[in-house]
N, CA, C, O and the ligand as a Tripos MOL2 file, in Angstrom:
@<TRIPOS>MOLECULE
protein
  285   283    72     0     0
PROTEIN
NO_CHARGES

@<TRIPOS>ATOM
      1 N          14.3910    8.0620    8.5570 N.3       1 MET1
      2 CA         12.9300    8.1400    8.8130 C.3       1 MET1
      3 C          12.1190    8.0540    7.5960 C.2       1 MET1
      4 O          12.2520    8.9180    6.7300 O.2       1 MET1
      5 N          11.3190    7.1190    7.4570 N.am      2 ALA2
      6 CA         10.4320    6.9960    6.2210 C.3       2 ALA2
      7 C           9.4500    8.1080    6.1280 C.2       2 ALA2
      8 O           8.8250    8.4520    7.1310 O.2       2 ALA2
      9 N           9.2790    8.6930    4.9700 N.am      3 ARG3
     10 CA          8.2270    9.5960    4.7260 C.3       3 ARG3
     11 C           6.9000    8.9180    4.6430 C.2       3 ARG3
     12 O           6.7980    7.8340    4.0680 O.2       3 ARG3
     13 N           5.8550    9.5290    5.2080 N.am      4 LEU4
     14 CA          4.5800    8.8310    5.2360 C.3       4 LEU4
     15 C           3.4520    9.4120    4.5250 C.2       4 LEU4
     16 O           2.3840    8.8220    4.3610 O.2       4 LEU4
     17 N           3.7270   10.6320    4.0910 N.am      5 ASN5
     18 CA          2.5280   11.3990    3.3270 C.3       5 ASN5
     19 C           2.6070   11.1360    1.8370 C.2       5 ASN5
     20 O           3.6490   10.7490    1.3100 O.2       5 ASN5
     21 N           1.5450   11.3410    1.2050 N.am      6 SER6
     22 CA          1.3400   11.0630   -0.1880 C.3       6 SER6
     23 C           2.3320   11.9330   -1.0750 C.2       6 SER6
     24 O           2.7750   11.5240   -2.1490 O.2       6 SER6
     25 N           2.6130   13.0740   -0.5680 N.am      7 GLU7
     26 CA          3.6180   13.9260   -1.4560 C.3       7 GLU7
     27 C           4.9450   13.4240   -1.3380 C.2       7 GLU7
     28 O           5.7250   13.5520   -2.2820 O.2       7 GLU7
     29 N           5.3120   12.8200   -0.1940 N.am      8 GLY8
     30 CA          6.7220   12.5100    0.1020 C.3       8 GLY8
     31 C           7.1910   11.1660   -0.3060 C.2       8 GLY8
     32 O           8.3770   10.9550   -0.5580 O.2       8 GLY8
     33 N           6.2610   10.2400   -0.3770 N.am      9 ILE9
     34 CA          6.7650    8.8150   -0.5820 C.3       9 ILE9
     35 C           7.2450    8.5790   -1.9790 C.2       9 ILE9
     36 O           6.6360    9.0520   -2.9380 O.2       9 ILE9
     37 N           8.3140    7.8640   -2.1090 N.am     10 TRP10
     38 CA          8.8260    7.5090   -3.4270 C.3      10 TRP10
     39 C           8.0990    6.3810   -4.0970 C.2      10 TRP10
     40 O           7.6210    5.4670   -3.4240 O.2      10 TRP10
     41 N           8.0020    6.4190   -5.4280 N.am     11 ARG11
     42 CA          7.2440    5.4200   -6.0420 C.3      11 ARG11
     43 C           7.9920    4.0780   -5.8380 C.2      11 ARG11
     44 O           7.3540    3.0300   -5.7300 O.2      11 ARG11
     45 N           9.2590    4.1080   -5.7880 N.am     12 GLU12
     46 CA         10.0420    2.8820   -5.5190 C.3      12 GLU12
     47 C           9.7010    2.3490   -4.1830 C.2      12 GLU12
     48 O           9.5890    1.1370   -4.0010 O.2      12 GLU12
     49 N           9.5360    3.2020   -3.2610 N.am     13 ASP13
     50 CA          9.2210    2.7650   -1.8220 C.3      13 ASP13
     51 C           7.8710    2.0840   -1.8580 C.2      13 ASP13
     52 O           7.6710    1.0710   -1.1880 O.2      13 ASP13
     53 N           6.9550    2.6140   -2.6170 N.am     14 LEU14
     54 CA          5.5930    2.0270   -2.7140 C.3      14 LEU14
     55 C           5.6720    0.6660   -3.2310 C.2      14 LEU14
     56 O           5.0450   -0.2320   -2.6700 O.2      14 LEU14
     57 N           6.4110    0.4390   -4.2830 N.am     15 LEU15
     58 CA          6.4900   -0.9140   -4.8530 C.3      15 LEU15
     59 C           7.2370   -1.8050   -3.8430 C.2      15 LEU15
     60 O           6.8520   -2.9470   -3.5910 O.2      15 LEU15
     61 N           8.2670   -1.2680   -3.3010 N.am     16 LEU16
     62 CA          8.9980   -2.1260   -2.2640 C.3      16 LEU16
     63 C           8.0830   -2.4750   -1.1050 C.2      16 LEU16
     64 O           8.1400   -3.6080   -0.6270 O.2      16 LEU16
     65 N           7.2560   -1.5810   -0.6350 N.am     17 THR17
     66 CA          6.3830   -1.9140    0.4980 C.3      17 THR17
     67 C           5.3350   -2.9570    0.0660 C.2      17 THR17
     68 O           4.9810   -3.8450    0.8410 O.2      17 THR17
     69 N           4.8450   -2.8360   -1.1820 N.am     18 LEU18
     70 CA          3.8670   -3.8580   -1.6300 C.3      18 LEU18
     71 C           4.5030   -5.2430   -1.7370 C.2      18 LEU18
     72 O           3.8350   -6.2690   -1.6120 O.2      18 LEU18
     73 N           5.8180   -5.2390   -1.9730 N.am     19 ARG19
     74 CA          6.5160   -6.5380   -2.0420 C.3      19 ARG19
     75 C           7.0010   -7.0150   -0.7460 C.2      19 ARG19
     76 O           7.7230   -8.0110   -0.6820 O.2      19 ARG19
     77 N           6.6260   -6.3260    0.3380 N.am     20 THR20
     78 CA          7.0630   -6.6910    1.7130 C.3      20 THR20
     79 C           5.8280   -6.9750    2.5690 C.2      20 THR20
     80 O           5.3570   -6.0950    3.2900 O.2      20 THR20
     81 N           5.2960   -8.2170    2.4920 N.am     21 PRO21
     82 CA          3.9990   -8.4130    3.1050 C.3      21 PRO21
     83 C           3.8160   -7.9950    4.5260 C.2      21 PRO21
     84 O           2.7160   -7.6110    4.9230 O.2      21 PRO21
     85 N           4.9120   -8.0590    5.3400 N.am     22 HIS22
     86 CA          4.7220   -7.6270    6.7450 C.3      22 HIS22
     87 C           4.4660   -6.1450    6.9070 C.2      22 HIS22
     88 O           3.8430   -5.6950    7.8680 O.2      22 HIS22
     89 N           4.9830   -5.3780    5.9020 N.am     23 LEU23
     90 CA          4.6960   -3.8910    5.9180 C.3      23 LEU23
     91 C           3.1890   -3.6110    5.6290 C.2      23 LEU23
     92 O           2.5450   -2.7390    6.2140 O.2      23 LEU23
     93 N           2.6860   -4.4510    4.6550 N.am     24 VAL24
     94 CA          1.2740   -4.2870    4.3210 C.3      24 VAL24
     95 C           0.4620   -4.7270    5.4690 C.2      24 VAL24
     96 O          -0.5270   -4.0740    5.8020 O.2      24 VAL24
     97 N           0.8110   -5.7770    6.0810 N.am     25 GLU25
     98 CA          0.0920   -6.3380    7.2950 C.3      25 GLU25
     99 C           0.0520   -5.2480    8.3370 C.2      25 GLU25
    100 O          -0.9800   -4.9800    8.9520 O.2      25 GLU25
    101 N           1.1820   -4.6330    8.5180 N.am     26 ASP26
    102 CA          1.3390   -3.6030    9.5280 C.3      26 ASP26
    103 C           0.2820   -2.4730    9.2820 C.2      26 ASP26
    104 O          -0.4240   -2.0540   10.1990 O.2      26 ASP26
    105 N           0.2090   -2.0090    8.0270 N.am     27 ALA27
    106 CA         -0.8460   -0.9650    7.6860 C.3      27 ALA27
    107 C          -2.1750   -1.4540    7.9600 C.2      27 ALA27
    108 O          -2.9840   -0.6690    8.4540 O.2      27 ALA27
    109 N          -2.5320   -2.7140    7.6920 N.am     28 ARG28
    110 CA         -3.8030   -3.2540    7.8630 C.3      28 ARG28
    111 C          -4.1340   -3.3550    9.3970 C.2      28 ARG28
    112 O          -5.2830   -3.1790    9.8010 O.2      28 ARG28
    113 N          -3.1120   -3.6380   10.2110 N.am     29 ARG29
    114 CA         -3.3030   -3.7620   11.6080 C.3      29 ARG29
    115 C          -3.6470   -2.3040   12.1260 C.2      29 ARG29
    116 O          -4.5790   -2.1220   12.9100 O.2      29 ARG29
    117 N          -2.9230   -1.3650   11.6940 N.am     30 LYS30
    118 CA         -3.1230    0.0540   12.1120 C.3      30 LYS30
    119 C          -4.3520    0.6340   11.4620 C.2      30 LYS30
    120 O          -4.8050    1.7070   11.8600 O.2      30 LYS30
    121 N          -4.9060   -0.0380   10.4750 N.am     31 LYS31
    122 CA         -6.0620    0.4190    9.7020 C.3      31 LYS31
    123 C          -5.8220    1.8450    9.0130 C.2      31 LYS31
    124 O          -6.7250    2.6690    8.8630 O.2      31 LYS31
    125 N          -4.5410    2.0280    8.6260 N.am     32 ARG32
    126 CA         -4.1900    3.2820    8.0000 C.3      32 ARG32
    127 C          -3.4190    2.9960    6.7840 C.2      32 ARG32
    128 O          -2.6150    2.0640    6.7690 O.2      32 ARG32
    129 N          -3.6330    3.7910    5.7020 N.am     33 CYS33
    130 CA         -2.9630    3.6400    4.3790 C.3      33 CYS33
    131 C          -1.4970    3.8620    4.5810 C.2      33 CYS33
    132 O          -1.1150    4.8560    5.1990 O.2      33 CYS33
    133 N          -0.6230    2.9530    4.0740 N.am     34 PHE34
    134 CA          0.8020    3.1530    4.3370 C.3      34 PHE34
    135 C           1.4110    4.2770    3.4970 C.2      34 PHE34
    136 O           2.5580    4.6510    3.7430 O.2      34 PHE34
    137 N           0.6980    4.8290    2.5220 N.am     35 VAL35
    138 CA          1.2370    5.9560    1.8120 C.3      35 VAL35
    139 C           0.8490    7.3390    2.4590 C.2      35 VAL35
    140 O           1.6730    8.2300    2.6680 O.2      35 VAL35
    141 N          -0.5100    7.4270    2.7590 N.am     36 CYS36
    142 CA         -1.0090    8.7750    3.2290 C.3      36 CYS36
    143 C          -1.5470    8.8070    4.6690 C.2      36 CYS36
    144 O          -1.8490    9.8630    5.2240 O.2      36 CYS36
    145 N          -1.6560    7.5600    5.2660 N.am     37 GLN37
    146 CA         -2.1800    7.4380    6.6310 C.3      37 GLN37
    147 C          -3.6230    7.7130    6.7510 C.2      37 GLN37
    148 O          -4.1290    7.8890    7.8590 O.2      37 GLN37
    149 N          -4.3300    7.7590    5.6280 N.am     38 ARG38
    150 CA         -5.8160    7.9070    5.6840 C.3      38 ARG38
    151 C          -6.3590    6.4960    6.2300 C.2      38 ARG38
    152 O          -5.7440    5.4460    6.0380 O.2      38 ARG38
    153 N          -7.5350    6.5760    6.9070 N.am     39 THR39
    154 CA         -8.1860    5.4080    7.3860 C.3      39 THR39
    155 C          -9.0960    4.9010    6.1940 C.2      39 THR39
    156 O          -9.3460    5.6170    5.2240 O.2      39 THR39
    157 N          -9.5540    3.6530    6.3370 N.am     40 GLY40
    158 CA        -10.4650    3.0920    5.2980 C.3      40 GLY40
    159 C          -9.6180    2.4900    4.2080 C.2      40 GLY40
    160 O          -9.5680    3.0900    3.1340 O.2      40 GLY40
    161 N          -8.9350    1.3470    4.3720 N.am     41 ILE41
    162 CA         -8.0830    0.8400    3.4520 C.3      41 ILE41
    163 C          -8.5180   -0.5410    2.9890 C.2      41 ILE41
    164 O          -9.3340   -1.2150    3.6170 O.2      41 ILE41
    165 N          -7.9100   -0.9490    1.8120 N.am     42 ASN42
    166 CA         -8.2070   -2.3150    1.3930 C.3      42 ASN42
    167 C          -7.1870   -3.2870    1.7670 C.2      42 ASN42
    168 O          -6.2720   -2.9440    2.5170 O.2      42 ASN42
    169 N          -7.2710   -4.5090    1.2910 N.am     43 ARG43
    170 CA         -6.3380   -5.5870    1.7290 C.3      43 ARG43
    171 C          -4.8540   -5.3260    1.3340 C.2      43 ARG43
    172 O          -3.9460   -5.9600    1.8730 O.2      43 ARG43
    173 N          -4.6410   -4.4420    0.4460 N.am     44 ALA44
    174 CA         -3.2680   -4.0470    0.0710 C.3      44 ALA44
    175 C          -2.6560   -2.9870    0.9540 C.2      44 ALA44
    176 O          -1.5070   -2.5790    0.7810 O.2      44 ALA44
    177 N          -3.4960   -2.5340    1.9490 N.am     45 GLY45
    178 CA         -3.0090   -1.5020    2.8600 C.3      45 GLY45
    179 C          -3.1110   -0.1250    2.2950 C.2      45 GLY45
    180 O          -2.4690    0.7960    2.8000 O.2      45 GLY45
    181 N          -3.8690    0.0470    1.2990 N.am     46 LEU46
    182 CA         -4.0150    1.3550    0.6250 C.3      46 LEU46
    183 C          -5.3840    1.8900    0.6010 C.2      46 LEU46
    184 O          -6.3370    1.1260    0.4460 O.2      46 LEU46
    185 N          -5.5450    3.2150    0.7510 N.am     47 CYS47
    186 CA         -6.9320    3.8670    0.6910 C.3      47 CYS47
    187 C          -7.2840    3.9160   -0.7470 C.2      47 CYS47
    188 O          -6.4460    3.6710   -1.6150 O.2      47 CYS47
    189 N          -8.4940    4.2230   -1.0060 N.am     48 ASP48
    190 CA         -9.0380    4.3050   -2.4080 C.3      48 ASP48
    191 C          -8.2800    5.2670   -3.3250 C.2      48 ASP48
    192 O          -8.0690    5.0140   -4.5110 O.2      48 ASP48
    193 N          -7.8730    6.4090   -2.6940 N.am     49 VAL49
    194 CA         -7.1740    7.4420   -3.4860 C.3      49 VAL49
    195 C          -5.8270    6.9590   -3.9840 C.2      49 VAL49
    196 O          -5.4790    7.0790   -5.1590 O.2      49 VAL49
    197 N          -5.0360    6.3720   -2.9720 N.am     50 CYS50
    198 CA         -3.7240    5.8650   -3.3640 C.3      50 CYS50
    199 C          -3.8330    4.6530   -4.2560 C.2      50 CYS50
    200 O          -3.0370    4.4870   -5.1800 O.2      50 CYS50
    201 N          -4.7620    3.8420   -4.0080 N.am     51 TYR51
    202 CA         -4.9710    2.6340   -4.9060 C.3      51 TYR51
    203 C          -5.2970    2.9930   -6.2880 C.2      51 TYR51
    204 O          -4.8470    2.3420   -7.2310 O.2      51 TYR51
    205 N          -6.1380    4.1010   -6.4540 N.am     52 SER52
    206 CA         -6.5110    4.5320   -7.8330 C.3      52 SER52
    207 C          -5.2710    5.1670   -8.5770 C.2      52 SER52
    208 O          -5.3300    5.3610   -9.7910 O.2      52 SER52
    209 N          -4.2340    5.4650   -7.8970 N.am     53 GLN53
    210 CA         -3.0760    6.0360   -8.6030 C.3      53 GLN53
    211 C          -1.9880    5.0300   -8.8760 C.2      53 GLN53
    212 O          -0.9330    5.3950   -9.3940 O.2      53 GLN53
    213 N          -2.2040    3.8220   -8.5580 N.am     54 LEU54
    214 CA         -1.2480    2.7540   -8.9600 C.3      54 LEU54
    215 C          -1.2210    2.5250  -10.4150 C.2      54 LEU54
    216 O          -2.2410    2.7150  -11.0780 O.2      54 LEU54
    217 N          -0.0630    2.1080  -10.9830 N.am     55 ASP55
    218 CA         -0.1800    1.6020  -12.3570 C.3      55 ASP55
    219 C           0.8660    0.5070  -12.5060 C.2      55 ASP55
    220 O           1.7720    0.3360  -11.6900 O.2      55 ASP55
    221 N           0.6810   -0.2290  -13.6090 N.am     56 GLY56
    222 CA          1.6250   -1.2890  -14.0030 C.3      56 GLY56
    223 C           1.9770   -2.2420  -12.8460 C.2      56 GLY56
    224 O           1.1030   -2.8580  -12.2360 O.2      56 GLY56
    225 N           3.2330   -2.3350  -12.5800 N.am     57 GLU57
    226 CA          3.7110   -3.2580  -11.5540 C.3      57 GLU57
    227 C           3.1600   -3.0800  -10.2670 C.2      57 GLU57
    228 O           2.8810   -4.0600   -9.5770 O.2      57 GLU57
    229 N           2.9540   -1.7960   -9.8320 N.am     58 GLU58
    230 CA          2.3860   -1.5330   -8.5720 C.3      58 GLU58
    231 C           0.9730   -2.0560   -8.4150 C.2      58 GLU58
    232 O           0.6160   -2.5820   -7.3610 O.2      58 GLU58
    233 N           0.2000   -1.9190   -9.4110 N.am     59 LEU59
    234 CA         -1.2470   -2.4160   -9.4530 C.3      59 LEU59
    235 C          -1.2350   -4.0230   -9.3530 C.2      59 LEU59
    236 O          -2.0240   -4.6480   -8.6450 O.2      59 LEU59
    237 N          -0.2520   -4.6020  -10.1420 N.am     60 ARG60
    238 CA         -0.1440   -6.0600  -10.1460 C.3      60 ARG60
    239 C           0.1090   -6.5640   -8.6870 C.2      60 ARG60
    240 O          -0.5190   -7.5070   -8.2060 O.2      60 ARG60
    241 N           1.1290   -5.8280   -7.9830 N.am     61 GLU61
    242 CA          1.4640   -6.2670   -6.6410 C.3      61 GLU61
    243 C           0.3580   -6.1020   -5.7230 C.2      61 GLU61
    244 O           0.0570   -6.9790   -4.9130 O.2      61 GLU61
    245 N          -0.2700   -4.9750   -5.8290 N.am     62 ALA62
    246 CA         -1.4940   -4.6460   -4.9220 C.3      62 ALA62
    247 C          -2.5500   -5.6540   -5.1260 C.2      62 ALA62
    248 O          -3.1180   -6.1320   -4.1440 O.2      62 ALA62
    249 N          -2.8780   -6.0360   -6.4030 N.am     63 ASN63
    250 CA         -3.9620   -6.9620   -6.5540 C.3      63 ASN63
    251 C          -3.6690   -8.3480   -6.0480 C.2      63 ASN63
    252 O          -4.6090   -9.1020   -5.7960 O.2      63 ASN63
    253 N          -2.4470   -8.7210   -5.8890 N.am     64 ARG64
    254 CA         -2.0790  -10.0230   -5.1680 C.3      64 ARG64
    255 C          -2.7010  -10.0780   -3.8800 C.2      64 ARG64
    256 O          -3.1640  -11.1450   -3.4760 O.2      64 ARG64
    257 N          -2.7600   -8.9560   -3.1470 N.am     65 TYR65
    258 CA         -3.3870   -9.0100   -1.7630 C.3      65 TYR65
    259 C          -4.8970   -9.0430   -1.9450 C.2      65 TYR65
    260 O          -5.5970   -9.8080   -1.2810 O.2      65 TYR65
    261 N          -5.3890   -8.2140   -2.8450 N.am     66 ILE66
    262 CA         -6.8470   -8.1270   -3.0150 C.3      66 ILE66
    263 C          -7.3950   -9.4460   -3.5190 C.2      66 ILE66
    264 O          -8.4530   -9.8850   -3.0690 O.2      66 ILE66
    265 N          -6.6950  -10.0890   -4.4490 N.am     67 ASP67
    266 CA         -7.0580  -11.3650   -4.8850 C.3      67 ASP67
    267 C          -6.8500  -12.5430   -3.9270 C.2      67 ASP67
    268 O          -7.3390  -13.6480   -4.1630 O.2      67 ASP67
    269 N          -6.1030  -12.2780   -2.8300 N.am     68 GLY68
    270 CA         -5.8470  -13.3000   -1.8440 C.3      68 GLY68
    271 C          -4.5940  -14.1880   -2.1720 C.2      68 GLY68
    272 O          -4.3960  -15.2620   -1.6040 O.2      68 GLY68
    273 N          -3.7840  -13.6750   -3.1060 N.am     69 LEU69
    274 CA         -2.5720  -14.5720   -3.4280 C.3      69 LEU69
    275 C          -1.4900  -14.3150   -2.3440 C.2      69 LEU69
    276 O          -0.6600  -15.1740   -2.0470 O.2      69 LEU69
    277 N          -1.5440  -13.0880   -1.7690 N.am     70 ASN70
    278 CA         -0.7070  -12.7760   -0.6970 C.3      70 ASN70
    279 C          -1.4660  -12.7740    0.6310 C.2      70 ASN70
    280 O          -2.6760  -12.5510    0.6470 O.2      70 ASN70
    281 N          -0.7900  -13.0130    1.7060 N.am     71 PRO71
    282 CA         -1.6680  -12.9990    3.0010 C.3      71 PRO71
    283 C          -2.3810  -11.7220    3.3350 C.2      71 PRO71
    284 O          -3.0850  -11.6540    4.3420 O.2      71 PRO71
    285 ZN         -3.7190    6.5890    0.8350 Zn       72 ZN72
@<TRIPOS>BOND
     1     1     2 1
     2     2     3 1
     3     3     4 2
     4     3     5 am
     5     5     6 1
     6     6     7 1
     7     7     8 2
     8     7     9 am
     9     9    10 1
    10    10    11 1
    11    11    12 2
    12    11    13 am
    13    13    14 1
    14    14    15 1
    15    15    16 2
    16    15    17 am
    17    17    18 1
    18    18    19 1
    19    19    20 2
    20    19    21 am
    21    21    22 1
    22    22    23 1
    23    23    24 2
    24    23    25 am
    25    25    26 1
    26    26    27 1
    27    27    28 2
    28    27    29 am
    29    29    30 1
    30    30    31 1
    31    31    32 2
    32    31    33 am
    33    33    34 1
    34    34    35 1
    35    35    36 2
    36    35    37 am
    37    37    38 1
    38    38    39 1
    39    39    40 2
    40    39    41 am
    41    41    42 1
    42    42    43 1
    43    43    44 2
    44    43    45 am
    45    45    46 1
    46    46    47 1
    47    47    48 2
    48    47    49 am
    49    49    50 1
    50    50    51 1
    51    51    52 2
    52    51    53 am
    53    53    54 1
    54    54    55 1
    55    55    56 2
    56    55    57 am
    57    57    58 1
    58    58    59 1
    59    59    60 2
    60    59    61 am
    61    61    62 1
    62    62    63 1
    63    63    64 2
    64    63    65 am
    65    65    66 1
    66    66    67 1
    67    67    68 2
    68    67    69 am
    69    69    70 1
    70    70    71 1
    71    71    72 2
    72    71    73 am
    73    73    74 1
    74    74    75 1
    75    75    76 2
    76    75    77 am
    77    77    78 1
    78    78    79 1
    79    79    80 2
    80    79    81 am
    81    81    82 1
    82    82    83 1
    83    83    84 2
    84    83    85 am
    85    85    86 1
    86    86    87 1
    87    87    88 2
    88    87    89 am
    89    89    90 1
    90    90    91 1
    91    91    92 2
    92    91    93 am
    93    93    94 1
    94    94    95 1
    95    95    96 2
    96    95    97 am
    97    97    98 1
    98    98    99 1
    99    99   100 2
   100    99   101 am
   101   101   102 1
   102   102   103 1
   103   103   104 2
   104   103   105 am
   105   105   106 1
   106   106   107 1
   107   107   108 2
   108   107   109 am
   109   109   110 1
   110   110   111 1
   111   111   112 2
   112   111   113 am
   113   113   114 1
   114   114   115 1
   115   115   116 2
   116   115   117 am
   117   117   118 1
   118   118   119 1
   119   119   120 2
   120   119   121 am
   121   121   122 1
   122   122   123 1
   123   123   124 2
   124   123   125 am
   125   125   126 1
   126   126   127 1
   127   127   128 2
   128   127   129 am
   129   129   130 1
   130   130   131 1
   131   131   132 2
   132   131   133 am
   133   133   134 1
   134   134   135 1
   135   135   136 2
   136   135   137 am
   137   137   138 1
   138   138   139 1
   139   139   140 2
   140   139   141 am
   141   141   142 1
   142   142   143 1
   143   143   144 2
   144   143   145 am
   145   145   146 1
   146   146   147 1
   147   147   148 2
   148   147   149 am
   149   149   150 1
   150   150   151 1
   151   151   152 2
   152   151   153 am
   153   153   154 1
   154   154   155 1
   155   155   156 2
   156   155   157 am
   157   157   158 1
   158   158   159 1
   159   159   160 2
   160   159   161 am
   161   161   162 1
   162   162   163 1
   163   163   164 2
   164   163   165 am
   165   165   166 1
   166   166   167 1
   167   167   168 2
   168   167   169 am
   169   169   170 1
   170   170   171 1
   171   171   172 2
   172   171   173 am
   173   173   174 1
   174   174   175 1
   175   175   176 2
   176   175   177 am
   177   177   178 1
   178   178   179 1
   179   179   180 2
   180   179   181 am
   181   181   182 1
   182   182   183 1
   183   183   184 2
   184   183   185 am
   185   185   186 1
   186   186   187 1
   187   187   188 2
   188   187   189 am
   189   189   190 1
   190   190   191 1
   191   191   192 2
   192   191   193 am
   193   193   194 1
   194   194   195 1
   195   195   196 2
   196   195   197 am
   197   197   198 1
   198   198   199 1
   199   199   200 2
   200   199   201 am
   201   201   202 1
   202   202   203 1
   203   203   204 2
   204   203   205 am
   205   205   206 1
   206   206   207 1
   207   207   208 2
   208   207   209 am
   209   209   210 1
   210   210   211 1
   211   211   212 2
   212   211   213 am
   213   213   214 1
   214   214   215 1
   215   215   216 2
   216   215   217 am
   217   217   218 1
   218   218   219 1
   219   219   220 2
   220   219   221 am
   221   221   222 1
   222   222   223 1
   223   223   224 2
   224   223   225 am
   225   225   226 1
   226   226   227 1
   227   227   228 2
   228   227   229 am
   229   229   230 1
   230   230   231 1
   231   231   232 2
   232   231   233 am
   233   233   234 1
   234   234   235 1
   235   235   236 2
   236   235   237 am
   237   237   238 1
   238   238   239 1
   239   239   240 2
   240   239   241 am
   241   241   242 1
   242   242   243 1
   243   243   244 2
   244   243   245 am
   245   245   246 1
   246   246   247 1
   247   247   248 2
   248   247   249 am
   249   249   250 1
   250   250   251 1
   251   251   252 2
   252   251   253 am
   253   253   254 1
   254   254   255 1
   255   255   256 2
   256   255   257 am
   257   257   258 1
   258   258   259 1
   259   259   260 2
   260   259   261 am
   261   261   262 1
   262   262   263 1
   263   263   264 2
   264   263   265 am
   265   265   266 1
   266   266   267 1
   267   267   268 2
   268   267   269 am
   269   269   270 1
   270   270   271 1
   271   271   272 2
   272   271   273 am
   273   273   274 1
   274   274   275 1
   275   275   276 2
   276   275   277 am
   277   277   278 1
   278   278   279 1
   279   279   280 2
   280   279   281 am
   281   281   282 1
   282   282   283 1
   283   283   284 2
@<TRIPOS>SUBSTRUCTURE
     1 MET1         2 RESIDUE 1 A MET
     2 ALA2         6 RESIDUE 1 A ALA
     3 ARG3        10 RESIDUE 1 A ARG
     4 LEU4        14 RESIDUE 1 A LEU
     5 ASN5        18 RESIDUE 1 A ASN
     6 SER6        22 RESIDUE 1 A SER
     7 GLU7        26 RESIDUE 1 A GLU
     8 GLY8        30 RESIDUE 1 A GLY
     9 ILE9        34 RESIDUE 1 A ILE
    10 TRP10       38 RESIDUE 1 A TRP
    11 ARG11       42 RESIDUE 1 A ARG
    12 GLU12       46 RESIDUE 1 A GLU
    13 ASP13       50 RESIDUE 1 A ASP
    14 LEU14       54 RESIDUE 1 A LEU
    15 LEU15       58 RESIDUE 1 A LEU
    16 LEU16       62 RESIDUE 1 A LEU
    17 THR17       66 RESIDUE 1 A THR
    18 LEU18       70 RESIDUE 1 A LEU
    19 ARG19       74 RESIDUE 1 A ARG
    20 THR20       78 RESIDUE 1 A THR
    21 PRO21       82 RESIDUE 1 A PRO
    22 HIS22       86 RESIDUE 1 A HIS
    23 LEU23       90 RESIDUE 1 A LEU
    24 VAL24       94 RESIDUE 1 A VAL
    25 GLU25       98 RESIDUE 1 A GLU
    26 ASP26      102 RESIDUE 1 A ASP
    27 ALA27      106 RESIDUE 1 A ALA
    28 ARG28      110 RESIDUE 1 A ARG
    29 ARG29      114 RESIDUE 1 A ARG
    30 LYS30      118 RESIDUE 1 A LYS
    31 LYS31      122 RESIDUE 1 A LYS
    32 ARG32      126 RESIDUE 1 A ARG
    33 CYS33      130 RESIDUE 1 A CYS
    34 PHE34      134 RESIDUE 1 A PHE
    35 VAL35      138 RESIDUE 1 A VAL
    36 CYS36      142 RESIDUE 1 A CYS
    37 GLN37      146 RESIDUE 1 A GLN
    38 ARG38      150 RESIDUE 1 A ARG
    39 THR39      154 RESIDUE 1 A THR
    40 GLY40      158 RESIDUE 1 A GLY
    41 ILE41      162 RESIDUE 1 A ILE
    42 ASN42      166 RESIDUE 1 A ASN
    43 ARG43      170 RESIDUE 1 A ARG
    44 ALA44      174 RESIDUE 1 A ALA
    45 GLY45      178 RESIDUE 1 A GLY
    46 LEU46      182 RESIDUE 1 A LEU
    47 CYS47      186 RESIDUE 1 A CYS
    48 ASP48      190 RESIDUE 1 A ASP
    49 VAL49      194 RESIDUE 1 A VAL
    50 CYS50      198 RESIDUE 1 A CYS
    51 TYR51      202 RESIDUE 1 A TYR
    52 SER52      206 RESIDUE 1 A SER
    53 GLN53      210 RESIDUE 1 A GLN
    54 LEU54      214 RESIDUE 1 A LEU
    55 ASP55      218 RESIDUE 1 A ASP
    56 GLY56      222 RESIDUE 1 A GLY
    57 GLU57      226 RESIDUE 1 A GLU
    58 GLU58      230 RESIDUE 1 A GLU
    59 LEU59      234 RESIDUE 1 A LEU
    60 ARG60      238 RESIDUE 1 A ARG
    61 GLU61      242 RESIDUE 1 A GLU
    62 ALA62      246 RESIDUE 1 A ALA
    63 ASN63      250 RESIDUE 1 A ASN
    64 ARG64      254 RESIDUE 1 A ARG
    65 TYR65      258 RESIDUE 1 A TYR
    66 ILE66      262 RESIDUE 1 A ILE
    67 ASP67      266 RESIDUE 1 A ASP
    68 GLY68      270 RESIDUE 1 A GLY
    69 LEU69      274 RESIDUE 1 A LEU
    70 ASN70      278 RESIDUE 1 A ASN
    71 PRO71      282 RESIDUE 1 A PRO
    72 ZN72       285 GROUP 0 **** ****
């Protein structure tokens, strides 16, 4: 069972999710952040709080959705 809250999710899982477009799509469909389940998310399936905590590779992957390079 995947952990869904911001305390429990592994950084590796976050990156893996961002690299799996259908998981991001799923979050967008539910309109809930895939890390913490908050509502009000961006195209990468993340809320403002979780998005602001991304760095390096995670931010690059997330921005592919925001820039429209990923579906
Ligand atoms: Zn979040």
